[in-house]
Each structure stands twice: as structure tokens, then as C-alpha cells.
N, C-alpha and C positions, 0 to 999 in steps of 0.2 A: 317614513319615520325611521330614525336611526336605530341601528342595532349595535350593541357593544358587548364585548367580552371583558370581564374583569377576572384575571386568572393569576394564581400563584405560580411563580417560576418563569424563567426566560426561555423561550423556545429558540434553541440554537439551530444553526444550519444542519440539515440532515433530512432523512425521509419524512419525519413527522411535519417539519416546517414546509417541505415541498408539497406535501399532501394538503396541508392547511392552505397554502398559497394557491394551489390549483383550484380549490373551490371558492376561496375568498375573492379571487380575481373574477369569478363569474357572477358574484353577487352584485346587485344594484339596489342601494348603494353598498359599498364594501363594508365589512365589519371594522369597527375600530377596536383596538385591543389595548387594555391597560394591564401591564405585567407588574406583579408585586413580588418583592424578594421572598425567597424561601427562608423561613426562620429556623433557628437552631434551638436545641434543648430537648426536654422530654416531650412526649407526644402531646400531653395536655398543654404545655407551654406553647408549643408550636401551633396547635390549633387555636388557642386563645389569641396569640399575637397575630397570626394570619387573618383571623376573623376580624380583629380590630382594624387592621389595615384595609381589608376588603370593604368593611362598612364605611370607613372614611372615604374610600374611593367611589363609593356608590352615590350617585346624585340622589338627593332626598325625594325628588319627584319621580324617580325611575320605577318602572314595573320590573321587579327583580325575579329572575328565574334561576333558582339554585339547581345545579346538577348534582344529584346525590343518589346513592344506591337505594335509599329508602323512599325515593320519589315515585311519581306515577309514570309508568311506561305507556307511551302512546304509539299508535301506528303512524306512518308518515302522513296519511291523509288527515287524521285527527290533529296531528301536530300542525299541519299547514293551516287548518281552520282556526286552531287556537292562536297561532302566530298572527293571523290576519286580525283576529279580535283584539289581541294585545296591542298591535300596531294602531288599531282604530281608536285606542284610548287617547292618542295624542301625547303620549309620554315616551321618553326613551325606554327601550327594552334592553335590559342588561342581563346577560347570562353570567352566572357566578360559578367558577371552577376552582375548587380547592387544590391544595397540594397533596403530597403523598399521604398525609394524615387525614385528609378529607375536610369537610366543612364543620365548624363548631356550631353548637346550638343557636347562638344569637343570629348567625347568618341564615339558618333554616327558618328561624322565627320571623325574620325580616322579609323573607321571600314571599312574593305574591303567588308563586307556583313553584313546586318542587318536582323536577323532571328526572327520570331515570333512563339510562340507556340499557337497562336490564339488570339482572341480579349478579352478573359477573363484575369483578373489579377491573377497571380499565386504567391504564397509565394516564395521568392527567394531561400529558402532552398529546396523546392520541385522542383524548376526548375533544380537544380543540378541533382537530381535523374532522372528527365524526360530526361535531356540531355544525361546522361550516358546510359539510356535505348535506346534512339534513335541512339546513336553512336554504341552500341552493335548491334542493328537492322541493321544499315547500313553495319557493318562488315558481318553480316549474309547474307544480300542481296548480297553483293559483292562476297562472297564465295559460294553462292548457298545453304546455310544451310536452312533447312525448318522452322526455327524460325519465319520468316516473312511469312504471308499469305496475298497475295494481293487481293484486291477486298473485297466485303462484303459477309458475309454468306447469303445463301438463307433464306428468312424468311417466 
């Protein structure tokens, strides 16, 4: 089943793009990415306009996963299991990444799952690379590939 990212902002050449490409090139199939323009105005206007664009870009039948600070933090093995169940639904799985102002309430309300990469704030371009890595890790876990090492190393 296909995996998509719908994200605010254009990922320009640089270390974030290189890191994203490093993991996306390992995914089977690769992620498809829809980039939305960053809006201008007050924070409220930006969030509203970016949310409207994101919801227009989201296929109606998609299983939507919003990446948001207030979402559920999962360990990699749980994420891998969730991803497998989402893909088993036979619907496209779309990950929604907001811009600098974050996601507006209508996007969170539309999401089938809200996922967090922790309580710290991450740059939205770096989140793309982190998501691609976790999707690759999830595929490695599902296939039994040794890329993922569970637990913590002895200290």
C-alpha cells in the first residue's frame, strides 16, 4: 500500500533533503510527497490557510496520520505494528506535516491518528527525514532485518 507525505513547505537542497532522500530511497515503495506552499499573515491566518490546502490535498479515502506535538508518542516496534495495521486497511496512508505554525484544529480533527515525535518542537523539514527513517525502521522490523535493535545497550 502506498505511503504519502503531505507537508507544508518546499524541501530545498541541503542536509535535511539529503537525509530524507537517504531513507526514502530505501523504502519499498518510496514515499510520495506533496508539498504545499507556506502561507503568509498572522499565525491564525497561516494555520487556517495551510489547513485548508492540506485538507484539499488529502484524498477522501486516505487514512490520515497527523504529526503533532499533542499526539501519541510510540516506540518503534509499536509504530511498526500500527503501520502494518493501517496499511492492511487497503487505503492510502497519508502523513500530514504542518509548517512553522503547526497544524490547525480541522486537520487534527480529520486525522485518524495523531502521532508525536516527543514533546520537543522539531523543525518541519527535519520531521520529514525523521518520519522517513522511522518508516524504513518499521519496514526493517516487519521483515526481520537487523537494522533495528530493540532495547538499550548495556552501559
